[in-house]
C-alpha positions as CSV (number, residue, x, y, z in Angstrom):
1,M,-26.4,204.7,171.4
2,S,-22.8,205.5,172.1
3,V,-20.0,203.0,171.1
4,N,-17.1,203.2,173.6
5,T,-15.8,199.7,173.2
6,F,-13.2,198.7,170.6
7,G,-12.5,195.1,169.6
8,R,-14.2,191.8,170.3
9,I,-12.1,189.0,171.9
10,F,-9.4,191.3,173.1
11,R,-11.2,194.6,173.7
12,F,-11.0,197.8,175.6
13,T,-13.6,200.3,176.7
14,T,-12.6,203.9,177.4
15,W,-14.4,206.3,179.7
16,G,-14.2,209.8,181.0
17,E,-14.2,213.3,179.6
18,S,-11.6,216.0,178.9
19,H,-12.6,218.1,181.9
20,G,-14.0,215.4,184.2
21,P,-12.1,214.3,187.3
22,S,-10.5,211.4,185.5
23,L,-10.5,209.1,182.5
24,G,-9.4,205.6,181.9
25,A,-10.0,202.2,180.2
26,V,-11.1,198.7,181.0
27,V,-9.2,196.1,179.1
28,D,-10.9,192.7,178.8
29,G,-9.7,189.5,177.1
30,C,-6.1,189.8,178.2
31,P,-4.6,186.3,178.9
32,P,-3.6,185.5,182.4
33,G,0.0,185.2,183.7
34,L,1.6,188.1,181.9
35,P,3.9,190.3,184.0
36,I,2.7,193.9,184.3
37,D,2.8,196.9,186.5
38,E,2.3,200.7,186.0
39,S,5.9,201.0,184.8
40,A,5.1,198.8,181.8
41,I,2.4,201.2,180.6
42,Q,3.7,204.6,181.7
43,P,6.4,205.1,179.0
44,F,3.7,205.0,176.3
45,L,1.7,207.7,178.1
46,D,4.8,209.8,178.7
47,A,5.4,209.9,174.9
48,R,1.9,211.3,174.4
49,R,1.8,213.6,177.5
50,P,0.9,217.2,176.9
51,G,2.9,220.3,177.9
52,Q,6.4,218.9,177.2
53,N,7.5,221.7,174.9
54,R,6.2,224.8,173.1
55,F,5.0,222.9,170.1
56,T,2.2,221.2,171.9
57,T,-0.7,222.2,174.2
58,Q,0.5,223.8,177.5
59,R,-2.1,221.9,179.5
60,Q,0.0,220.2,182.3
61,E,-1.1,216.7,182.9
62,P,1.2,214.1,184.5
63,D,-0.9,211.3,183.0
64,Q,0.2,208.9,185.7
65,V,-1.6,205.6,185.2
66,R,-3.0,203.4,188.1
67,I,-4.0,199.8,187.7
68,L,-7.1,199.2,189.8
69,S,-8.0,195.6,188.9
70,G,-7.1,192.5,186.9
71,V,-3.5,192.2,188.3
72,F,-2.3,190.1,191.3
73,E,1.3,189.8,192.4
74,G,2.5,191.5,189.3
75,K,0.7,189.4,186.8
76,T,-2.5,189.6,184.8
77,T,-5.3,187.4,186.2
78,G,-7.3,187.1,183.0
79,T,-10.1,189.3,184.5
80,P,-10.8,192.9,183.3
81,I,-7.9,195.3,183.9
82,S,-9.1,198.7,184.9
83,L,-6.8,201.7,184.3
84,L,-7.2,205.2,185.8
85,I,-5.7,208.5,184.7
86,E,-6.6,211.6,186.7
87,N,-7.2,215.0,185.1
88,T,-5.4,217.7,187.2
89,D,-5.2,220.8,185.0
90,Q,-8.6,221.5,183.5
91,R,-9.7,225.1,182.8
92,S,-13.3,224.8,182.0
93,K,-13.9,228.6,182.2
94,D,-12.0,228.9,178.8
95,Y,-15.1,227.3,177.2
96,S,-17.8,229.6,178.3
97,E,-18.4,230.9,174.8
98,V,-18.4,227.4,173.3
99,A,-21.5,226.7,175.4
100,K,-23.4,229.2,173.3
101,A,-22.0,228.5,169.8
102,Y,-20.6,225.7,167.8
103,R,-16.8,225.6,167.0
104,P,-16.2,225.0,163.2
105,G,-14.5,221.7,162.6
106,H,-15.3,220.3,166.0
107,A,-18.0,217.8,167.0
108,D,-20.1,220.4,168.9
109,Y,-22.9,220.6,166.4
110,V,-23.1,216.8,165.5
111,Y,-23.1,215.8,169.2
112,D,-26.0,218.3,169.8
113,A,-27.8,216.9,166.7
114,K,-27.4,213.3,167.9
115,Y,-27.9,213.6,171.7
116,G,-29.7,217.0,172.1
117,F,-27.0,217.7,174.8
118,R,-23.3,218.1,174.9
119,D,-20.4,218.6,177.3
120,Y,-18.9,221.8,175.9
121,R,-15.9,221.8,178.3
122,G,-13.1,220.9,175.9
123,G,-15.5,218.8,173.9
124,G,-16.1,216.1,176.5
125,R,-15.8,212.7,174.9
126,S,-15.0,214.2,171.5
127,S,-11.7,215.7,172.9
128,A,-8.4,214.2,171.9
129,R,-7.8,213.9,175.7
130,E,-9.7,210.5,175.3
131,T,-6.6,209.1,173.5
132,A,-4.7,209.0,176.7
133,A,-7.0,206.1,177.8
134,R,-6.5,204.2,174.6
135,V,-2.7,204.6,174.8
136,A,-2.8,203.1,178.3
137,A,-5.0,200.3,177.1
138,A,-2.7,199.5,174.2
139,G,0.2,199.4,176.7
140,V,-1.5,196.2,178.0
141,A,-2.0,194.9,174.5
142,R,1.7,195.2,173.7
143,L,2.4,192.6,176.4
144,V,0.9,190.0,174.1
145,I,3.2,190.7,171.2
146,P,6.7,191.2,172.5
147,E,8.1,189.7,169.2
148,V,6.6,192.7,167.2
149,T,8.3,196.1,167.2
150,I,6.0,199.0,166.5
151,L,7.3,202.5,165.7
152,A,5.4,205.6,164.7
153,Y,6.9,208.8,163.4
154,V,5.8,212.0,161.7
155,T,6.6,212.3,158.0
156,E,4.9,215.6,157.1
157,I,3.7,218.8,158.8
158,G,1.9,221.5,157.0
159,G,2.7,220.1,153.6
160,D,6.5,219.9,154.3
161,A,7.6,216.3,154.1
162,I,10.8,214.5,155.3
163,D,13.4,213.3,152.8
164,P,13.1,209.5,152.8
165,A,16.8,209.2,152.0
166,A,17.6,211.1,155.3
167,F,15.6,208.7,157.4
168,D,17.3,208.1,160.7
169,A,15.4,206.1,163.4
170,S,17.6,207.5,166.1
171,Q,16.3,211.0,165.5
172,I,12.7,210.1,166.3
173,A,13.3,210.3,170.1
174,A,15.7,213.2,169.7
175,N,13.3,216.0,168.7
176,P,9.8,217.1,169.8
177,F,8.2,216.0,166.5
178,F,8.8,212.3,166.4
179,C,10.7,213.2,163.2
180,P,13.2,210.8,161.6
181,D,14.8,213.6,159.5
182,A,16.9,216.1,161.5
183,A,16.7,218.7,158.8
184,A,13.0,218.5,158.5
185,A,12.6,218.8,162.3
186,L,14.5,222.1,162.2
187,R,12.2,223.4,159.4
188,W,9.1,222.3,161.3
189,E,10.1,224.4,164.4
190,A,9.8,227.5,162.4
191,R,6.5,226.4,160.7
192,I,4.8,225.5,163.9
193,D,6.0,228.6,165.7
194,A,4.6,230.7,162.9
195,A,1.2,228.9,163.0
196,R,1.0,229.2,166.8
197,K,1.8,233.0,166.8
198,A,-0.8,233.5,164.0
199,G,-3.4,231.7,166.1
200,S,-3.7,229.0,163.5
201,S,-2.7,225.3,163.2
202,L,-1.2,222.7,160.8
203,G,-2.0,219.2,159.7
204,A,0.4,216.3,159.7
205,V,1.0,212.8,158.3
206,V,2.1,210.0,160.7
207,E,3.5,206.7,159.5
208,C,3.7,203.6,161.6
209,M,5.6,200.4,161.0
210,A,5.2,197.0,162.7
211,T,8.1,194.6,162.2
212,G,8.2,191.0,163.3
213,T,4.7,190.3,162.3
214,P,4.7,186.7,160.8
215,A,3.0,185.7,157.6
216,G,-0.6,184.5,157.9
217,W,-2.1,186.9,160.4
218,G,-5.5,188.4,159.4
219,A,-8.3,186.9,157.4
220,P,-9.9,187.3,153.9
221,L,-12.8,189.5,153.0
222,Y,-14.6,190.8,156.1
223,G,-11.8,190.1,158.5
224,K,-9.0,191.7,156.7
225,L,-6.1,193.0,158.7
226,D,-5.8,196.2,156.6
227,A,-9.6,196.8,157.0
228,D,-9.3,196.5,160.7
229,L,-6.3,198.7,160.9
230,A,-8.1,201.3,158.8
231,A,-11.0,201.2,161.2
232,A,-8.7,201.5,164.2
233,M,-6.9,204.5,162.7
234,M,-10.0,206.3,161.6
235,S,-11.3,206.0,165.2
236,I,-8.6,208.4,166.3
237,N,-9.6,212.1,166.8
238,A,-8.7,214.3,163.9
239,V,-7.6,211.5,161.5
240,K,-9.2,212.0,158.1
241,G,-7.3,209.6,155.9
242,V,-5.6,206.2,156.1
243,E,-3.2,204.5,153.6
244,I,-1.8,200.9,153.8
245,G,1.6,200.6,152.1
246,D,1.8,202.8,149.0
247,G,-1.9,203.7,149.4
248,F,-3.1,206.2,146.9
249,A,0.3,206.3,145.2
250,A,-0.4,202.7,144.1
251,A,-3.1,204.0,141.7
252,R,-0.4,205.9,139.8
253,L,1.8,202.9,139.3
254,S,1.8,200.2,136.6
255,G,1.3,196.5,137.5
256,E,5.0,195.9,137.0
257,Q,5.9,198.8,139.3
258,N,3.4,197.9,142.0
259,A,4.2,194.2,142.2
260,D,6.1,193.0,145.3
261,V,8.3,190.6,143.5
262,M,9.2,187.4,145.3
263,R,12.4,185.3,145.1
264,P,13.6,182.2,147.0
265,G,14.9,183.1,150.5
266,A,16.6,181.2,153.3
267,S,13.5,180.8,155.4
268,G,10.6,181.6,152.9
269,P,10.1,184.1,150.1
270,H,12.3,187.2,149.8
271,F,10.4,190.3,148.7
272,D,12.1,192.9,146.5
273,A,9.6,195.6,147.6
274,N,6.8,196.3,150.0
275,H,4.3,198.3,148.0
276,A,1.4,196.4,149.7
277,G,2.5,197.5,153.2
278,G,2.9,193.9,154.5
279,I,-0.7,192.9,153.8
280,I,-2.1,191.1,150.8
281,G,-5.6,189.8,150.6
282,G,-6.2,191.0,154.1
283,I,-3.4,188.7,155.4
284,S,0.1,189.6,156.6
285,T,3.0,188.7,154.3
286,G,5.7,188.7,157.0
287,Q,7.1,192.0,155.8
288,P,6.7,195.1,157.9
289,V,3.1,196.3,158.2
290,V,3.1,199.9,157.1
291,V,0.2,202.3,157.9
292,R,0.0,206.0,157.1
293,V,-2.6,208.4,158.6
294,A,-3.5,212.0,157.8
295,Y,-4.3,214.4,160.7
296,K,-6.3,217.5,159.9
297,P,-5.2,220.8,161.4
298,T,-6.3,221.4,165.0
299,S,-9.8,222.8,164.9
300,S,-9.3,224.9,168.0
301,I,-7.7,228.1,166.7
302,L,-7.5,231.7,167.9
303,T,-8.7,233.1,164.5
304,P,-12.3,234.2,164.6
305,M,-14.4,231.9,162.4
306,P,-18.1,232.3,161.2
307,T,-20.5,229.9,162.9
308,I,-23.9,229.7,164.5
309,T,-25.4,229.6,168.0
310,R,-27.6,226.8,169.2
311,D,-30.7,228.8,168.2
312,G,-29.3,229.3,164.6
313,T,-28.1,232.9,164.9
314,A,-25.0,233.8,162.9
315,T,-21.9,234.7,165.0
316,E,-18.2,234.5,165.1
317,L,-16.2,232.3,167.5
318,F,-12.5,231.7,168.3
319,T,-11.4,229.0,170.8
320,K,-9.8,230.2,174.0
321,G,-7.6,227.8,176.0
322,R,-4.5,225.7,175.4
323,H,-4.4,223.6,172.3
324,D,-1.9,221.8,170.1
325,P,-0.9,223.9,167.0
326,C,-0.4,220.5,165.3
327,V,-2.4,217.7,166.8
328,G,-0.6,215.2,164.6
329,I,2.6,215.5,166.6
330,R,1.2,213.9,169.8
331,G,-0.9,211.7,167.5
332,A,2.1,209.6,166.7
333,P,2.0,207.6,170.0
334,V,-1.8,207.2,169.5
335,V,-1.2,205.7,166.0
336,E,1.4,203.4,167.5
337,A,-1.1,202.4,170.2
338,M,-3.8,201.5,167.8
339,M,-1.4,199.5,165.6
340,G,-0.4,197.6,168.7
341,R,-4.0,197.0,169.7
342,Q,-4.9,195.6,166.3
343,I,-1.8,193.4,165.8
344,S,-2.1,192.0,169.4
345,R,-5.7,190.8,168.8
346,L,-4.4,188.4,166.2
347,S,-2.0,186.6,168.6
348,S,-3.8,187.0,172.0
349,N,-5.3,183.4,171.8
350,T,-2.2,181.6,170.5
351,S,0.0,179.6,172.9
352,A,3.0,180.6,170.9
353,S,2.5,184.2,171.6
354,L,1.8,183.6,175.3
355,S,5.0,181.6,175.8
356,K,7.0,184.4,174.3
357,A,5.3,187.1,176.5
358,S,7.7,186.7,179.4
359,G,9.0,190.3,179.6
360,M,7.6,193.8,179.9
361,P,7.6,196.0,176.8
362,S,9.6,199.2,176.9
363,R,9.6,202.4,174.9
364,T,12.5,204.6,174.2
365,S,12.5,207.6,176.6
366,R,12.3,211.0,174.9
367,T,14.3,214.1,175.5
């Protein structure tokens, strides 16, 4: 059985393959009456779109979204919203050798082990191309939470981290790396160029912050907001780790250091810190919700690697084609999308959220 639907009340189902004619999503559970058209979704896809600079895959896909259903006279009807994105620049011939042997680090072998059959053209459903569909679907989800601002950015590439003291949000849209530290962005140019020329790849860390989330969203135990966020982030291709707030660093602190001290505030408690990442006991505190994810290095590399064929014969394989030297860069909009999807599900049935959802969300355009 293949699981292609994410969520319960507010949910989306993605479909399509990396080298098929198109891919897309069906969004169900969206409240009626919300204003929407393609221009409300397109900026999120533009942020993720391939081929925009030399630091990403050179596959040229316009990723223009079309709304096929669920919208009438510019507003959602409450029925399923179908979204379509065409594939226009596939090069399936680049994967002829992949049909014979398994790429190390890819899902080739495990798909074969599970299904006894696989689409070797770019990995089929296991390709990160699938994330275009979820970014489009999350664009719809963002309609429900206009009061929440969500921003993702890259904080580390290949072990080289930003300087937190140099954080400048205006820099995120000003460089190809979604990087809030101008000096780090310059260093990363050289690192990624070197990896690309060597036929290798680099990993990355992406941080995402949701501000404007009120206290009280989420549920205890098996409905925890942080547990759901972790599941959402781990569903993203190439993500191998998730942290909420301080994450693993919290294990190296004392109780006094880790406590988010509260003091009286004008409209509720004032927190001196946010080590918990805006979530305690699975429920939001009203502080920014902070999630951090680790992307592994892109598995498609030009360096020959030992592997086996389908019949178990030893061989070597390198992956031809056009691939991201650091998949975590374009992964930032995907993390943002999944944060929006999970946060929106908490408010999609509240009249307060619907009354506020009177305008279309926008995303800062990128240079």
